[in-house]
N, C-alpha and C positions, 0 to 999 in steps of 0.2 A: 327739515326732520332727519333723524338718524336714519338710516337705511337699516330697515330689518329682515331678515327672511321669514316669507310666509309661513304661517302656522301650519298650511297643508303641504308645501315642502318639506318641514320639519318632521310631520308626522310620515307620511309617505318614503320619505329619503331616497334611495335610489328607486323605487317603484316610479318615482313622481315620473320621470323620463321616461316610461312607460304609455304614460296617459297621452291620448291622441291630442294631438299639438295645441287645439283650439279648447280643450280643457287646462293643458299646463298656461295658456295665455290666462284662461278665465278665473285659476286659482292661484297665479303668480302674485297678485296685486302690486306691481311695479310702482315705487314711487306714493304708494299708498293712495292711488287711486280708485274710488270705487268703481263698483261691479254694478250697472242697474241694468237691468232687461225688461222686456213685455211678450207678453203671449197669452195664449190660450190652453188653461186646462179642460183638456177633452172631457174627461170623467172625476168629479169628487162624489166619493161615497163615506158616508158613516154608518156604524153599526147600529144594533138592535135600538127600539126605540126606548126600552128603559134607559139609555145611556145617555138620553137627551138632556135631563136636566144636569145632569155632569159636563156635555159638550157647552151647554149653554153658559154655564159656570165658567166655563173655560173663556168666554168670550170676555169676561171680567177683565182677564189678565194677558190679552191677546195668544192665545195658545187655547187652538182648537175652537171649535164653532159645529153646529147642528145642522147647519143646511146642507145639500147637497144638489148636484145636478151637472148638466152636461153643457160644454162649450162656455164656460166661464172664462171671464179676462181675468188677466193673470199679471200680478208687478211682483220684480224683485228688487231688492237693495241692499249690496253687500256693502259696507261699510268700515274699513281700516279701522283702528284707535289705539291708542296705548292706555293701559288700565292705569290705576293708582301704583302698583306694584312695577310699573317699568315694563310688563308683558303686554306682548300683541294679542288684542284681542280683534275679532271680525265682528258687527253686529249683523245680524239678518233680520231684513224685514221682509216678509212675503204675503201680497195682498191680494185677496180675493174678490174681484167685484160681483156682489148677486143683485145689482141694480141697484135697489132703495138703500140697499146696506153694502158694507164693506166690512169682510171678516179678515184676521192676522194668523200667522201664526209665526212668532218671533222668536228669537234666542242671540245669546252672546256664548261665542265661542273662545277657547285660547287652549293654549297646546300645554301639555304635561310631561314634559321632560323625563322624569324620573319611569313613569309608568307607560310612555308611548302612548300614549292616546289622546283624544282633544276631549277637554270637558264643554260642554253642553249644558249651559242654564238656559231652559226655556221659559217662557212668558214673561211680561212685565207690568208688575216687577215676578221676577222669578218664583215659580210653583215646584218645579221639576227639575231635577239633575240628573243627567246621563253622559255615561261612558260612550264616547263613539270610537270606533275602530274604522281605520281606512284601507281598502284594499285595491291594487287594479286588476281589472280580468285580463284575459288573455287578448282581448278585443280592443283593450285600451279605454274599457270603460271603469269611471270611478264606483266604486260597491261601498258605502257606509251601513255600519250595523251600531245598533245600541246596546250595551250590555248593560254594566252595574248601574240600578239607578237609586235616587232618593227624594222623598219628597221634602221642600224648601218651606219651612215655616221662620219667616224673620231671620234671625242669625240662626237659626238650629236646621239641620238635614238630618231627615231618619231615612236609612235605608229601608229601602220595599221590598218584600218576600219577592221572587220571580213570579208567584203567581198573582199579584196585584200591579206587574210592570205593563207598560206598553211599549211593546218593541218594535223598535224601526229597522226598516228595510229600504233603504235608498239606492236608486241604480240612476246614474246621469249620465250619457253619451252626446256625441255628438254624430248629426246627421249632414254628411257631405252633400248628399243629393238635394234636400231641402235648405241647406244653411242656417240650422237651427239646433238648439241644446235640445233635447228629449230627457223628461224626467219623469221617473215613476217614484211613488211611495206607499210606503204599506205598514200601518200600524197595527200591531196586532196583541193581544192577550192571550195568553195560554190557552183559558178556561172560555171566555167571552167569543174567542176568533176576532174580526175585525173589529176595530175601533175608529179606523179613518184611514182614508189612502185618498190617493189623486192621481193622475198620469196627464200629461200635456208637454206643448214645447212653448219655446221661448228664443226671443232673438235680442242679443245686445244693444242696448243705446249706445253711441258715443258722446262720451265726456268729457268735459271742455277741461 
């Protein structure tokens, strides 16, 4: 397979070298080897009760869910692939184990070279699109923020006014003391406030 530069190295450019070395290793995807990890989400929260029908509907597309709780087992699998047009894509599968139920928060990402953003199609099938902006903090942590969003209905994509958007902020860092990646995700709406959040830690698994 032709060696391609990671979409995250492309979007971060020179900033990539300021990431913590373990974050560089995590987001480089050498030789297209998937990244797999397991861990525990210390806390998962969802917004007001009136959002329950919308969050439940999200389970049908592996996007969001109404469950919340503490110390929820978690798996993540990032799989590099090449799309129909030849562009590199990263498939994100995030699995939360609530005992009798497994819930998902899945996405497919690619790089927009003209606008220097990551294109994020959320759900399977995709029901929401979001531009993602990547930056690196002074401590070497990765910061991801969502920007323009569109509702995806089949082949059609409808721009969403900001008042109807679920804007995400993600912080991922590496804890040298514990030897784990730490993640915090917060999705909020300008009017409603919290829609969905989780925070926890995970360790990578060795893949053959």
